C-alpha positions as CSV (number, residue, x, y, z in Angstrom):
1,M,-0.1,0.1,0.0
2,G,1.1,3.4,-0.5
3,Q,-1.0,6.1,-2.5
4,N,-2.6,7.5,0.7
5,S,-4.5,10.8,0.6
6,I,-6.1,13.0,3.3
7,A,-9.9,12.8,2.5
8,V,-12.6,14.5,4.4
9,D,-15.6,12.9,6.4
10,S,-18.2,15.6,7.2
11,G,-15.4,18.0,7.4
12,A,-13.0,15.9,9.6
13,P,-9.8,14.7,7.6
14,F,-8.8,11.0,7.6
15,L,-6.1,9.1,5.9
16,L,-7.6,7.4,2.7
17,W,-6.0,3.9,2.2
18,K,-5.3,3.0,-1.4
19,F,-2.8,0.6,-3.3
20,R,-0.6,2.6,-5.1
21,S,-1.3,2.8,-8.8
22,M,0.9,5.7,-9.8
23,Y,4.7,6.6,-10.0
24,Q,6.2,8.1,-6.8
25,D,6.4,11.5,-8.4
26,A,2.9,11.7,-9.8
27,E,1.9,14.8,-8.0
28,K,4.9,16.9,-9.5
29,M,3.9,15.5,-13.1
30,R,0.2,16.7,-12.6
31,A,1.0,20.3,-13.3
32,H,2.1,19.4,-16.8
33,L,-1.2,17.4,-17.4
34,E,-3.7,19.9,-16.2
35,S,-4.7,20.9,-19.7
36,S,-5.4,17.3,-20.6
37,N,-8.0,17.1,-17.6
38,E,-11.0,15.3,-19.1
39,M,-13.3,16.3,-16.4
40,Q,-14.6,19.3,-17.8
41,E,-15.6,21.4,-14.8
42,G,-11.9,21.1,-13.1
43,V,-13.2,20.1,-9.6
44,T,-11.8,16.2,-10.0
45,F,-8.9,15.5,-12.3
46,K,-8.8,12.5,-14.7
47,V,-6.9,11.8,-17.8
48,K,-7.7,8.4,-19.5
49,N,-4.3,7.4,-20.4
50,D,-2.6,8.9,-17.5
51,P,1.3,8.6,-17.9
52,R,1.5,8.7,-14.2
53,V,-0.2,5.3,-13.7
54,T,1.9,2.3,-13.7
55,K,1.2,-0.8,-15.8
56,V,0.1,-2.7,-12.8
57,G,-1.9,0.4,-11.7
58,K,-3.9,0.5,-14.9
59,L,-4.9,-3.0,-14.0
60,I,-5.8,-2.7,-10.3
61,R,-7.7,0.5,-11.3
62,K,-9.5,-1.3,-14.3
63,L,-10.7,-3.9,-11.6
64,S,-11.1,-1.5,-8.7
65,L,-8.7,-3.3,-6.8
66,D,-7.0,-0.1,-5.7
67,E,-10.1,0.6,-3.4
68,I,-9.7,-2.6,-1.5
69,P,-7.5,-1.0,1.3
70,Q,-10.4,1.4,2.1
71,L,-12.2,-1.6,3.8
72,W,-9.7,-0.6,6.6
73,N,-11.3,2.9,6.5
74,V,-14.9,1.3,6.8
75,L,-13.6,-0.9,9.7
76,K,-12.4,2.3,11.5
77,G,-15.7,4.0,11.1
78,E,-14.2,6.7,8.8
79,M,-16.1,5.5,5.7
80,S,-19.2,3.3,4.8
81,L,-20.0,0.8,2.3
82,V,-22.3,3.3,0.6
83,G,-22.0,7.1,0.4
84,P,-20.5,9.8,-1.6
85,R,-17.0,9.0,-2.6
86,P,-14.3,10.7,-0.2
87,A,-13.4,14.3,-1.2
88,L,-9.9,15.7,-1.2
89,Y,-9.3,19.1,0.1
90,S,-7.9,20.4,-3.2
91,E,-11.5,19.4,-4.7
92,I,-13.5,20.7,-1.9
93,E,-12.0,24.3,-2.3
94,K,-13.8,24.1,-5.8
95,Y,-17.2,23.1,-4.5
96,S,-20.1,25.5,-4.8
97,L,-22.1,25.9,-1.5
98,I,-24.7,23.4,-2.8
99,Q,-22.2,21.0,-3.7
100,R,-20.6,20.9,-0.1
101,Q,-23.9,19.1,0.9
102,R,-22.3,15.9,-0.4
103,L,-20.0,16.1,2.7
104,D,-22.9,16.0,5.1
105,T,-22.6,12.1,5.4
106,I,-19.9,9.5,5.9
107,P,-18.2,8.9,2.7
108,G,-18.5,5.4,1.1
109,L,-17.0,2.8,-1.3
110,T,-19.8,3.1,-3.7
111,S,-22.6,5.4,-4.7
112,D,-25.0,6.3,-7.3
113,W,-22.5,7.8,-9.6
114,V,-20.2,4.8,-9.5
115,I,-23.1,2.9,-10.9
116,A,-23.7,5.7,-13.5
117,G,-20.4,5.5,-15.0
118,R,-17.6,6.7,-12.7
119,S,-15.4,8.9,-14.7
120,K,-17.9,9.3,-17.3
121,V,-20.1,11.4,-15.2
122,C,-19.3,15.2,-14.8
123,F,-18.8,16.5,-11.4
124,T,-21.9,18.5,-11.5
125,R,-24.1,15.2,-12.0
126,Q,-21.8,13.4,-9.3
127,A,-22.7,16.0,-6.8
128,E,-26.5,15.9,-7.6
129,L,-26.5,12.2,-7.2
130,D,-24.6,12.5,-4.0
131,I,-26.8,15.0,-2.4
132,D,-29.9,13.1,-3.4
133,Y,-28.4,10.1,-1.4
134,V,-27.6,12.3,1.4
135,H,-31.2,13.5,1.7
136,H,-32.6,9.9,0.9
137,Q,-30.6,7.5,2.7
138,S,-32.0,4.2,3.6
139,L,-30.8,0.7,4.2
140,W,-32.9,-0.5,1.4
141,R,-31.3,2.1,-1.1
142,D,-27.6,0.8,0.3
143,I,-28.4,-2.7,-0.4
144,K,-29.6,-2.0,-3.8
145,L,-26.6,0.2,-4.6
146,I,-24.2,-2.5,-3.3
147,F,-25.8,-5.0,-5.5
148,K,-25.8,-2.7,-8.6
149,T,-22.1,-2.0,-7.9
150,I,-21.1,-5.7,-8.8
151,P,-21.8,-5.5,-12.4
152,S,-20.6,-2.0,-12.7
153,L,-17.2,-3.1,-11.3
154,L,-17.0,-6.3,-13.5
155,S,-17.8,-4.0,-16.5
156,G,-15.0,-1.6,-15.7
157,Q,-17.1,1.2,-17.1
158,G,-15.5,4.5,-16.5
159,A,-12.6,3.1,-14.5
160,Y,-9.2,4.5,-15.2
């Protein structure tokens, strides 16, 4: 493990565990890639053929294996199985006041927008789906989302 970030849980920072999928100097390289960001609104950062991702990293991202260490975050109570994906401080600074509502619940491993296509979903839509989840959480909804996540992960749609 190694690629850890400080994420936010309802305003409280925590260490987000992931398997390393990028080269050590990935953050230094990011500045040169900013113009290649495929996420139009500039809140989140994604590049489909990101040169910072290792060969093994491409595989573990495609299969979402890099997320497995986040089960430790779930066991520690910092995350849930279902909820908005964890946010990084660098992203939160770009949120509108309304979009900050997605921080009003514990982040999760899966959510509506993971099922909707992950990286293929613009941030505005991600935030809308997350805010809807925050306002309409239920055990039944969580169970349905967990079961819908399985085919989404197997298809690899939007994973890179």
